[in-house]
N, CA, C and O atoms as CSV, one atom per row, in Angstrom:
chain,resi,resn,atom,element,x,y,z
A,1,MET,N,N,39.501,-105.645,-75.254
A,1,MET,CA,C,38.221,-105.819,-74.621
A,1,MET,C,C,38.352,-105.586,-73.117
A,1,MET,O,O,37.529,-104.882,-72.532
A,2,LEU,N,N,39.354,-106.154,-72.495
A,2,LEU,CA,C,39.458,-105.939,-71.056
A,2,LEU,C,C,39.812,-104.532,-70.692
A,2,LEU,O,O,39.441,-104.057,-69.620
A,3,ALA,N,N,40.536,-103.840,-71.575
A,3,ALA,CA,C,40.859,-102.426,-71.342
A,3,ALA,C,C,39.572,-101.623,-71.237
A,3,ALA,O,O,39.492,-100.690,-70.438
A,4,PHE,N,N,38.561,-101.969,-72.031
A,4,PHE,CA,C,37.269,-101.286,-72.009
A,4,PHE,C,C,36.701,-101.398,-70.586
A,4,PHE,O,O,36.302,-100.382,-70.016
A,5,TRP,N,N,36.653,-102.589,-70.002
A,5,TRP,CA,C,36.107,-102.762,-68.723
A,5,TRP,C,C,36.884,-102.091,-67.590
A,5,TRP,O,O,36.290,-101.617,-66.621
A,6,VAL,N,N,38.219,-102.051,-67.716
A,6,VAL,CA,C,38.995,-101.286,-66.746
A,6,VAL,C,C,38.626,-99.759,-66.869
A,6,VAL,O,O,38.453,-99.052,-65.876
A,7,HIS,N,N,38.525,-99.328,-68.100
A,7,HIS,CA,C,38.131,-97.896,-68.295
A,7,HIS,C,C,36.759,-97.623,-67.750
A,7,HIS,O,O,36.517,-96.606,-67.100
A,8,LYS,N,N,35.868,-98.541,-68.024
A,8,LYS,CA,C,34.484,-98.406,-67.526
A,8,LYS,C,C,34.479,-98.286,-65.961
A,8,LYS,O,O,33.783,-97.441,-65.398
A,9,GLY,N,N,35.278,-99.161,-65.286
A,9,GLY,CA,C,35.428,-99.134,-63.848
A,9,GLY,C,C,36.054,-97.759,-63.401
A,9,GLY,O,O,35.653,-97.175,-62.394
A,10,ASP,N,N,37.009,-97.301,-64.165
A,10,ASP,CA,C,37.645,-95.991,-63.843
A,10,ASP,C,C,36.622,-94.878,-63.921
A,10,ASP,O,O,36.603,-94.001,-63.057
A,11,THR,N,N,35.759,-94.891,-64.949
A,11,THR,CA,C,34.695,-93.872,-65.086
A,11,THR,C,C,33.703,-93.948,-63.923
A,11,THR,O,O,33.304,-92.926,-63.365
A,12,GLN,N,N,33.322,-95.151,-63.577
A,12,GLN,CA,C,32.351,-95.340,-62.506
A,12,GLN,C,C,33.005,-94.866,-61.155
A,12,GLN,O,O,32.349,-94.224,-60.334
A,13,ARG,N,N,34.241,-95.185,-60.969
A,13,ARG,CA,C,34.953,-94.758,-59.755
A,13,ARG,C,C,35.043,-93.196,-59.758
A,13,ARG,O,O,34.865,-92.570,-58.713
A,14,ALA,N,N,35.303,-92.613,-60.871
A,14,ALA,CA,C,35.394,-91.113,-60.915
A,14,ALA,C,C,34.064,-90.509,-60.584
A,14,ALA,O,O,33.996,-89.409,-60.037
A,15,MET,N,N,32.990,-91.220,-60.911
A,15,MET,CA,C,31.654,-90.715,-60.583
A,15,MET,C,C,31.192,-91.086,-59.144
A,15,MET,O,O,30.064,-90.841,-58.715
A,16,LYS,N,N,32.183,-91.703,-58.441
A,16,LYS,CA,C,31.949,-92.130,-57.057
A,16,LYS,C,C,30.938,-93.283,-56.951
A,16,LYS,O,O,30.339,-93.466,-55.891
A,17,ASP,N,N,30.739,-94.042,-57.996
A,17,ASP,CA,C,29.937,-95.258,-57.952
A,17,ASP,C,C,30.904,-96.416,-57.728
A,17,ASP,O,O,31.187,-97.195,-58.639
A,18,TYR,N,N,31.396,-96.510,-56.515
A,18,TYR,CA,C,32.451,-97.427,-56.187
A,18,TYR,C,C,31.984,-98.860,-56.331
A,18,TYR,O,O,32.727,-99.686,-56.860
A,19,ASN,N,N,30.814,-99.178,-55.893
A,19,ASN,CA,C,30.370,-100.585,-56.006
A,19,ASN,C,C,30.257,-101.031,-57.487
A,19,ASN,O,O,30.565,-102.181,-57.802
A,20,ALA,N,N,29.832,-100.161,-58.365
A,20,ALA,CA,C,29.712,-100.502,-59.772
A,20,ALA,C,C,31.127,-100.673,-60.335
A,20,ALA,O,O,31.398,-101.580,-61.122
A,21,SER,N,N,32.052,-99.742,-59.890
A,21,SER,CA,C,33.433,-99.895,-60.438
A,21,SER,C,C,34.031,-101.198,-59.976
A,21,SER,O,O,34.729,-101.848,-60.753
A,22,LEU,N,N,33.789,-101.615,-58.739
A,22,LEU,CA,C,34.340,-102.864,-58.263
A,22,LEU,C,C,33.821,-104.031,-59.084
A,22,LEU,O,O,34.566,-104.972,-59.357
A,23,GLN,N,N,32.543,-103.986,-59.486
A,23,GLN,CA,C,31.993,-105.028,-60.294
A,23,GLN,C,C,32.689,-105.120,-61.663
A,23,GLN,O,O,32.929,-106.209,-62.185
A,24,SER,N,N,33.004,-103.942,-62.227
A,24,SER,CA,C,33.734,-103.944,-63.489
A,24,SER,C,C,35.104,-104.500,-63.339
A,24,SER,O,O,35.522,-105.261,-64.211
A,25,TYR,N,N,35.869,-104.182,-62.280
A,25,TYR,CA,C,37.177,-104.681,-62.074
A,25,TYR,C,C,37.153,-106.180,-61.799
A,25,TYR,O,O,38.021,-106.916,-62.268
A,26,ILE,N,N,36.137,-106.639,-61.024
A,26,ILE,CA,C,36.003,-108.064,-60.730
A,26,ILE,C,C,35.777,-108.840,-62.016
A,26,ILE,O,O,36.325,-109.925,-62.210
A,27,GLY,N,N,34.944,-108.255,-62.910
A,27,GLY,CA,C,34.744,-108.868,-64.167
A,27,GLY,C,C,35.978,-109.051,-64.969
A,27,GLY,O,O,36.125,-110.074,-65.637
A,28,VAL,N,N,36.883,-108.103,-64.937
A,28,VAL,CA,C,38.167,-108.188,-65.632
A,28,VAL,C,C,38.991,-109.282,-65.013
A,28,VAL,O,O,39.590,-110.090,-65.723
A,29,LEU,N,N,39.030,-109.321,-63.717
A,29,LEU,CA,C,39.886,-110.301,-62.995
A,29,LEU,C,C,39.347,-111.716,-63.162
A,29,LEU,O,O,40.114,-112.672,-63.041
A,30,LYS,N,N,38.064,-111.881,-63.433
A,30,LYS,CA,C,37.541,-113.229,-63.711
A,30,LYS,C,C,38.181,-113.812,-65.023
A,30,LYS,O,O,38.392,-115.015,-65.179
A,31,ILE,N,N,38.457,-112.881,-65.914
A,31,ILE,CA,C,39.040,-113.295,-67.195
A,31,ILE,C,C,40.560,-113.324,-67.149
A,31,ILE,O,O,41.182,-114.213,-67.731
A,32,ASP,N,N,41.173,-112.342,-66.450
A,32,ASP,CA,C,42.662,-112.207,-66.421
A,32,ASP,C,C,43.039,-111.802,-65.016
A,32,ASP,O,O,42.976,-110.619,-64.679
A,33,LYS,N,N,43.424,-112.739,-64.199
A,33,LYS,CA,C,43.912,-112.474,-62.822
A,33,LYS,C,C,45.184,-111.676,-62.712
A,33,LYS,O,O,45.558,-111.180,-61.649
A,34,ASN,N,N,45.853,-111.568,-63.885
A,34,ASN,CA,C,47.125,-110.819,-63.834
A,34,ASN,C,C,46.997,-109.390,-64.331
A,34,ASN,O,O,48.003,-108.759,-64.659
A,35,ARG,N,N,45.796,-108.875,-64.391
A,35,ARG,CA,C,45.579,-107.477,-64.846
A,35,ARG,C,C,45.859,-106.551,-63.709
A,35,ARG,O,O,44.980,-106.309,-62.883
A,36,THR,N,N,47.052,-106.022,-63.635
A,36,THR,CA,C,47.483,-105.189,-62.525
A,36,THR,C,C,46.619,-103.968,-62.345
A,36,THR,O,O,46.288,-103.594,-61.220
A,37,ALA,N,N,46.254,-103.347,-63.438
A,37,ALA,CA,C,45.392,-102.117,-63.382
A,37,ALA,C,C,44.134,-102.368,-62.666
A,37,ALA,O,O,43.691,-101.498,-61.916
A,38,ALA,N,N,43.496,-103.530,-62.841
A,38,ALA,CA,C,42.268,-103.867,-62.135
A,38,ALA,C,C,42.491,-104.037,-60.648
A,38,ALA,O,O,41.690,-103.548,-59.852
A,39,TRP,N,N,43.560,-104.717,-60.246
A,39,TRP,CA,C,43.854,-104.861,-58.845
A,39,TRP,C,C,44.106,-103.539,-58.183
A,39,TRP,O,O,43.569,-103.262,-57.111
A,40,SER,N,N,44.943,-102.693,-58.827
A,40,SER,CA,C,45.301,-101.416,-58.295
A,40,SER,C,C,44.085,-100.508,-58.108
A,40,SER,O,O,43.942,-99.842,-57.083
A,41,ARG,N,N,43.227,-100.495,-59.104
A,41,ARG,CA,C,42.075,-99.604,-59.050
A,41,ARG,C,C,41.010,-100.136,-58.100
A,41,ARG,O,O,40.246,-99.365,-57.520
A,42,MET,N,N,40.965,-101.417,-57.948
A,42,MET,CA,C,40.067,-102.022,-56.954
A,42,MET,C,C,40.486,-101.499,-55.542
A,42,MET,O,O,39.652,-101.164,-54.701
A,43,ALA,N,N,41.814,-101.453,-55.344
A,43,ALA,CA,C,42.303,-101.010,-54.038
A,43,ALA,C,C,41.899,-99.567,-53.784
A,43,ALA,O,O,41.585,-99.204,-52.650
A,44,GLU,N,N,41.903,-98.729,-54.833
A,44,GLU,CA,C,41.446,-97.360,-54.707
A,44,GLU,C,C,39.942,-97.324,-54.380
A,44,GLU,O,O,39.522,-96.540,-53.529
A,45,ALA,N,N,39.151,-98.136,-55.024
A,45,ALA,CA,C,37.714,-98.095,-54.825
A,45,ALA,C,C,37.407,-98.649,-53.370
A,45,ALA,O,O,36.547,-98.117,-52.670
A,46,TYR,N,N,38.094,-99.663,-52.978
A,46,TYR,CA,C,37.867,-100.184,-51.553
A,46,TYR,C,C,38.303,-99.156,-50.521
A,46,TYR,O,O,37.704,-99.044,-49.451
A,47,THR,N,N,39.374,-98.389,-50.854
A,47,THR,CA,C,39.803,-97.334,-49.942
A,47,THR,C,C,38.732,-96.282,-49.785
A,47,THR,O,O,38.415,-95.821,-48.689
A,48,ALA,N,N,38.183,-95.921,-50.953
A,48,ALA,CA,C,37.073,-94.918,-50.912
A,48,ALA,C,C,35.908,-95.367,-50.143
A,48,ALA,O,O,35.201,-94.554,-49.547
A,49,LEU,N,N,35.675,-96.644,-50.132
A,49,LEU,CA,C,34.540,-97.221,-49.375
A,49,LEU,C,C,34.905,-97.472,-47.909
A,49,LEU,O,O,34.089,-97.907,-47.097
A,50,GLU,N,N,36.196,-97.171,-47.611
A,50,GLU,CA,C,36.772,-97.408,-46.254
A,50,GLU,C,C,36.788,-98.835,-45.845
A,50,GLU,O,O,36.722,-99.153,-44.658
A,51,ASP,N,N,36.880,-99.761,-46.878
A,51,ASP,CA,C,37.021,-101.193,-46.613
A,51,ASP,C,C,38.508,-101.516,-46.736
A,51,ASP,O,O,38.961,-102.102,-47.719
A,52,TYR,N,N,39.282,-101.096,-45.661
A,52,TYR,CA,C,40.726,-101.173,-45.705
A,52,TYR,C,C,41.331,-102.594,-45.783
A,52,TYR,O,O,42.378,-102.779,-46.403
A,53,PRO,N,N,40.682,-103.593,-45.160
A,53,PRO,CA,C,41.225,-104.917,-45.311
A,53,PRO,C,C,41.226,-105.384,-46.825
A,53,PRO,O,O,42.209,-105.940,-47.315
A,54,LYS,N,N,40.119,-105.138,-47.505
A,54,LYS,CA,C,40.076,-105.541,-48.917
A,54,LYS,C,C,41.041,-104.671,-49.792
A,54,LYS,O,O,41.703,-105.145,-50.714
A,55,ALA,N,N,41.060,-103.408,-49.434
A,55,ALA,CA,C,41.955,-102.482,-50.137
A,55,ALA,C,C,43.408,-102.978,-50.017
A,55,ALA,O,O,44.173,-102.985,-50.982
A,56,SER,N,N,43.740,-103.382,-48.813
A,56,SER,CA,C,45.117,-103.845,-48.572
A,56,SER,C,C,45.454,-105.072,-49.394
A,56,SER,O,O,46.523,-105.152,-49.999
A,57,VAL,N,N,44.539,-106.025,-49.414
A,57,VAL,CA,C,44.750,-107.276,-50.177
A,57,VAL,C,C,44.864,-106.982,-51.632
A,57,VAL,O,O,45.771,-107.496,-52.287
A,58,THR,N,N,44.000,-106.190,-52.164
A,58,THR,CA,C,44.054,-105.913,-53.639
A,58,THR,C,C,45.262,-105.124,-54.000
A,58,THR,O,O,45.837,-105.328,-55.069
A,59,ALA,N,N,45.701,-104.157,-53.077
A,59,ALA,CA,C,46.912,-103.437,-53.365
A,59,ALA,C,C,48.116,-104.371,-53.411
A,59,ALA,O,O,48.995,-104.269,-54.266
A,60,ALA,N,N,48.108,-105.283,-52.448
A,60,ALA,CA,C,49.238,-106.266,-52.417
A,60,ALA,C,C,49.291,-107.102,-53.668
A,60,ALA,O,O,50.383,-107.398,-54.154
A,61,ASN,N,N,48.173,-107.491,-54.202
A,61,ASN,CA,C,48.107,-108.243,-55.408
A,61,ASN,C,C,48.729,-107.439,-56.608
A,61,ASN,O,O,49.437,-107.988,-57.452
A,62,ALA,N,N,48.427,-106.158,-56.626
A,62,ALA,CA,C,49.050,-105.334,-57.679
A,62,ALA,C,C,50.502,-105.213,-57.545
A,62,ALA,O,O,51.233,-105.247,-58.536
A,63,THR,N,N,50.968,-105.066,-56.292
A,63,THR,CA,C,52.414,-104.964,-56.056
A,63,THR,C,C,53.090,-106.283,-56.434
A,63,THR,O,O,54.169,-106.277,-57.026
A,64,GLU,N,N,52.485,-107.370,-56.106
A,64,GLU,CA,C,53.113,-108.713,-56.409
A,64,GLU,C,C,53.217,-108.866,-57.928
A,64,GLU,O,O,54.189,-109.439,-58.421
A,65,LEU,N,N,52.279,-108.387,-58.641
A,65,LEU,CA,C,52.267,-108.562,-60.102
A,65,LEU,C,C,53.311,-107.601,-60.798
A,65,LEU,O,O,54.003,-107.978,-61.744
A,66,GLU,N,N,53.373,-106.346,-60.265
A,66,GLU,CA,C,54.312,-105.400,-60.818
A,66,GLU,C,C,55.135,-104.774,-59.726
A,66,GLU,O,O,54.935,-103.613,-59.369
A,67,PRO,N,N,56.083,-105.563,-59.182
A,67,PRO,CA,C,56.883,-105.004,-58.056
A,67,PRO,C,C,57.800,-103.816,-58.393
A,67,PRO,O,O,58.282,-103.153,-57.475
A,68,LYS,N,N,58.047,-103.536,-59.634
A,68,LYS,CA,C,58.918,-102.403,-60.026
A,68,LYS,C,C,58.168,-101.094,-60.105
A,68,LYS,O,O,58.774,-100.028,-60.220
A,69,LYS,N,N,56.864,-101.170,-60.044
A,69,LYS,CA,C,56.018,-99.957,-60.144
A,69,LYS,C,C,55.864,-99.281,-58.777
A,69,LYS,O,O,55.206,-99.813,-57.883
A,70,LYS,N,N,56.461,-98.141,-58.633
A,70,LYS,CA,C,56.505,-97.506,-57.286
A,70,LYS,C,C,55.085,-97.099,-56.790
A,70,LYS,O,O,54.846,-97.049,-55.584
A,71,GLU,N,N,54.183,-96.821,-57.694
A,71,GLU,CA,C,52.839,-96.452,-57.312
A,71,GLU,C,C,52.182,-97.579,-56.542
A,71,GLU,O,O,51.400,-97.340,-55.622
A,72,ASN,N,N,52.497,-98.797,-56.916
A,72,ASN,CA,C,51.865,-99.959,-56.242
A,72,ASN,C,C,52.390,-100.058,-54.820
A,72,ASN,O,O,51.635,-100.362,-53.896
A,73,TRP,N,N,53.701,-99.800,-54.636
A,73,TRP,CA,C,54.274,-99.861,-53.288
A,73,TRP,C,C,53.715,-98.735,-52.394
A,73,TRP,O,O,53.410,-98.944,-51.220
A,74,LEU,N,N,53.596,-97.558,-52.978
A,74,LEU,CA,C,53.037,-96.422,-52.217
A,74,LEU,C,C,51.624,-96.645,-51.771
A,74,LEU,O,O,51.250,-96.334,-50.640
A,75,ARG,N,N,50.827,-97.198,-52.691
A,75,ARG,CA,C,49.380,-97.504,-52.361
A,75,ARG,C,C,49.352,-98.521,-51.232
A,75,ARG,O,O,48.643,-98.341,-50.242
A,76,GLU,N,N,50.122,-99.584,-51.380
A,76,GLU,CA,C,50.110,-100.655,-50.395
A,76,GLU,C,C,50.649,-100.112,-49.043
A,76,GLU,O,O,50.096,-100.430,-47.990
A,77,GLY,N,N,51.676,-99.336,-49.072
A,77,GLY,CA,C,52.235,-98.804,-47.850
A,77,GLY,C,C,51.247,-97.839,-47.123
A,77,GLY,O,O,51.171,-97.807,-45.895
A,78,ASN,N,N,50.555,-97.117,-47.881
A,78,ASN,CA,C,49.583,-96.163,-47.264
A,78,ASN,C,C,48.418,-96.886,-46.531
A,78,ASN,O,O,47.724,-96.308,-45.695
A,79,LEU,N,N,48.249,-98.155,-46.887
A,79,LEU,CA,C,47.148,-98.919,-46.261
A,79,LEU,C,C,47.552,-99.663,-45.062
A,79,LEU,O,O,46.719,-100.294,-44.412
A,80,LEU,N,N,48.860,-99.615,-44.720
A,80,LEU,CA,C,49.403,-100.362,-43.557
A,80,LEU,C,C,49.047,-99.558,-42.271
A,80,LEU,O,O,49.392,-99.977,-41.166
């Protein structure tokens, strides 16, 4: 079920509907705060909206949850 909402957010983000994608990811995180994909993709949406403080926080959350995933470190590092 949550994978559906992450995928929906991905589709909205691909269509450049960043605010709608954020709402989808937030909905996922209300149910499961440990869903790394939602944190990571929220960071991408916030970056697209040029909201770098929120992008940085959400990227850090993804990195904290999955520290062995290099993509998380790269995303977080690019926002510094």
